[in-house]
N, C-alpha and C positions, 0 to 999 in steps of 0.2 A: 366147883359145884355148878351144875346147870340148873337154872330156874326157869319156870314157865311164866310168861307174861300174860296178863289178862288181855284179851283181844280188844276190848273197848278202850282200854288205856293206850294200847298201841295205835289204834286208828285215830283216836282223838289227838294223841301227841303228834301225829303226822299232819292232821288237818288243821290244827290250831295255829300253826306258825304264820300262815298267811293273814288270817284276821288279826293276829296280835301285831303284825307289822303295820297293818292299816290303823289300828288303834294308836300305836306308837307314833305314826306320822301325824295323826290328828292331835295328839298331845303335844308334839313338838311345835306344830303350826300355831295352835291357839291355847293349848293347855287348859286349865280350869277357868282362866279369865282371859287375859290378852296376850302376854308375852310368850307363853309356852311352858312346857314342863319336860325338859330333857331327862331329868332324873327318873320321873315316873315312867316315861317312855322306855328308858333303858331297862327298868325293872320289869315292865310288861314283857319285853322281848326275852330277857334273861329267864323269866319264869316259863315262857313257852319252850325255850331251849332246855331248861331243867326237866320239864315234862317229857321232852323227847328222850333225854337221858334215862328217865325212869321207865318210859314205855318201851324203848328199844334196846336199852343197854348201852354201855359206853362205846363199844366198838361200832355198833350199827349207827348210833347217833353221829359219831364222828365221820363215818363213811358216807352217810346221807347228807351231812352238812359239812362239806370240805372247807367252808369259810372259817370253821372253828380253829383251823390251824393258824389263822392270822389274828387270833384274839390278842396276843401281846402287842402286835402292831396297831391294832384298833385302839387299845387302851393308851398306848404312847401317843398315837396321833390325836386322840381326843384330848389328852392332857396338854399337848403342845398347842392345839387350837384354842383351848380355854386360856392358856397363858398368853397367847398372842393377842386374843381379844381384850384381855385385861391390861396388858402392859404396853401394847403398841401406841396407845394415846400419849404415853410419856415421851415418845419421840417427837411429838408435835406440841410439847409443853402443855398437854392436857392432863386431867386427873385420871386416876386409875378407873377403868371400866367406863370411860366416857362413851356414851352411845352415839353412833353415827347412823343416819343423819341426826343432827341435834333437834331438840324440841322446837316445833314450829316450822321446820324445813319439810319440804315434800319428800315422801317416802315412795320408793318404787313398789308397785303392787303387781301381783299376779293372782287375780281373783281376790280372795280374802287374805292371801299370804303377803306379808310385808317383809321386804328384804332390808334388814337392818342388823346391827351387830348383836343384839340379844338373840336373834335366830341362830347366828353362828355359835354363840356361847352355848345355846341349848343343844345344838348338834354335837358340839365338843363334849358336853356332859353326857349325852346319850352314848356316844362312842366309848367314852371312858367307863361308864357303868356297864355296858354290854361286854366290853373287853375284859374288865376285871372279874365280873361275875362268871363269865364263861371260862376264864382261867381257873377260878376256884372250882367250878363244876368239873372241869377236866381233872384237877388234882384230887378231888373227892371221889370221883367215879372209880369203880372197881374194874381194872383192865381185864380181869379174867371173867367178867360177867358175860354170859352168852344167853341167847334166846333159844328156848326149846319149844319147837312147834309140835311136839308130840312124836317127832320122828326119832327112831332109835338108830344109833350108829353101830 
C-alpha cells in the first residue's frame, strides 16, 4: 500500500537532524551539569532519525542516511568503549571506573571541553544508544513503505 506523507513532516524530518546533532554534542560536552549526558544525547539523535523514518519512509530514510547501515558496529563500538573505560583501570591496580586524570590533577581543556575519561564514557554511551535505537527502528520499519507524491504510475 502506498501512503502519502505530509509535506511538513517530510521537510521537518530532513531539517531537524543537524540541530539535533548540535544539541547532542552540547549534552555530551556538559550535559545538565558538568560531566555530560551521553544517554540523553543518544536519545535526541535517535528521535531525529525516527522522525526521518516517519517522514520519509524506511527506504528513503536509509537511502538518505547511509550511516544507518553501520548501526550494529556503532552499538558494539560504544559498548566496547564503555567497557574499556570501566575496566582498564584494573590493569594498573585501580578501582573500576577510576577517572583519569585524578582529582586535583590538571585536566587538558579545549575551550570549556575537558578531556578526561568520563567524556570517553559519555561518547561510548551515546554510540551505544544511537546504534541500538537505530537497529530497533530498522527492524520496526515497514520495508514496503513508499512515499506517494501524488504521482500516478
